[in-house]
N, C-alpha and C positions, 0 to 999 in steps of 0.2 A: 107083813105087820104080825106082831105077836098074837094079837087077838083075831078071833075067826071072823071072817067077812060074813056077818050075818045081816048086817043093815048098810046097804049101800049108801043111804041118806047120811049115815054117821059119818062115812068116808068124806061124802061132799061137805058136809057141816064142818069137819076137821079142816079140810083144804080152804074153804071160804074163810076160815077164821086167820089162817096164815096169809092169804089172798088180802084181806082187808088190812093186816098188819104191815104188810111189805109192799104191795103194788102201788104205783103211783099213777093216777089217771088224769090225763089232761085232754079233753074233748075226746076225739077218737083213739088218741094214743094212750096205750097201756103200758107202763115201762115196768116189766119184770126181771129187771136187771140182777137185781140183788138176791134172787130166789129161785128163779126159773130158767134163765137162758144164758146167763154168764157164770155167775155163781149159782149153783144148782144145789137147794136146800134138800137135804138128805130125807127128812120127813115129808115134804112136798112130794119128791119124787116116788117115795114109797105109796104115799095115798093116791098119786096120779095112776101108778102101775096097778096097785089092787083094784082101784075104781074100774079101770078099762079091763082088766081081768075078769072081773066080776061081770061087767055088762057084756063081754064077748064070749062067755063061758058056753053059750049055745049056737055060736056062729060057726058054721062050717066053712073053714078057708084054708088056703095052703101056705100064705106068705103075709108079710107085713110090708107095707111100702111106705116110705117118707121122702121128704125133699132136704137137701142139705140146707141148713145145718142144724137148727134149733129141735127139729123132729127127731133127730137122731138119738137124743138123750132118752127120749121115753121110750122110743121103738126098739133099741137095743136092751133096755131094762126089760121091757114087756116080751120081746121075743124071746130072751132067755128064759124068764120066768115060764112062759108057755110052750117054751120047746119049738119055736117055729124060726124059719128063716125069715131074713127081710133085705129089701132092695132099697137102695139109697139113690134117689134120682138126683143127678149130678148139675150143677149150674154152669160149669165149665167141662168141656169135652177133654177128657184125659188121652195122652197119646196113646195109651194101651187099648183104647176102644176104637176099633175101625169100622164096625158094622153096628149102626145103631139107630133109634127113632129119637125123634126131636120135636119139640114144640115151643111156641113162644108162649109167655105168661107175664102179666104185670104184676108185681109186687107191692102190695099196698104199705108194707112197713118201709121198703126201701124207696118207694115212690118212683120205681124204674122197670122197664121192660127186660125181661131176662129170658135167656133160651134154657130149656131143660133138656136133659139127655139120659136114656138109658140104653145099655148094650141089648142086642137083639138077643143074646143068650141068657138074659136073667129072668124072663118070665116066659113060661110055657103056654101053649095053646090050651085054653080051658081052665088054667090057674084062677082060682078065687083069692083075691086080695082083700086087706083091711089098710085103709089109710090112716095114718097117724101124723098129727102135727100140733105144734103149741097154740096156733091162731087160726081160725076160721073168720075172715073179714067180709068178704064179697065172693068168696068161692072162685077166684081167678086160678089160684094154685092147684086147688083140688080139680078143677075142670080140666087143667093142663095134664095133670097126672091121669085123670081118667081117660083122657085121650091117647095118651101113651100106653096106657094098659090095654085099651081096646085095640090099638094098633099091632101090639105083641099078641093078640089073642087071648088077654086076660080079662078079668072082670073086677071091679071094686064092688064088693058085696056089704062093706060097712066103713063108716069112717069115726074116728075118735079124736077129738081135739081137746086141749086143756080148757081154751077159752073160745067160745062160739058168740062172737059179735052180730050175727046174721039172725034172720027170723027163722032159718031152717031149723025145723024140729026133729028131723030123723039123724041128725048128727049127735053121737055120744059125746057129752061134755060135763066137765065139773063146773064150770061158770058158763051161764047162759046170758043172753041180753038182758033178761029181766033180773037176773042176779046182778048184773052192773047197775041197772036201773035203781034197784033197791040198794046198792052200795052207794051210789051218789046222793040218792035221797037221805041215807043215814049220815052221810059226811056232811051234807049242807043243812041239815035241820036246825 
């Protein structure tokens, strides 16, 4: 952003305004198609990346890790800005990967079980990773990625998501469950 990151709450407030104007909430389903994961609004992306960078500035880690597909947007921009590599966990096993770790996970968004894969060559023993994604609902994806990292000898030391729909308070997020509750109260007053 052009201004200095002096106040992380200002970044959050600005993002919350975009979210209020563009997100559609229907029960547990939050539609962010038109600004976050299908059409990506540049200003929203910039706020997300700046906020995550600010929150992770004192975290020691080697790489980012995300899952195909929506997390790639934020992870690639953040990795570029912070000059870190990132690992993309695959949802389908490419023919180019013959030695891999895999784990099953249930996708809340897609309402289906999926298999996740990483090559045995992308995480080194002892590496510290930061998990990035668009949503954290029930933690299924996060738990699966954490298991993959552990199998590879790595460790997830922090996680950052755009929208945290859970009660987990140790996840870096721009939108929390209480923000969503306040948003719903504002809409239906």
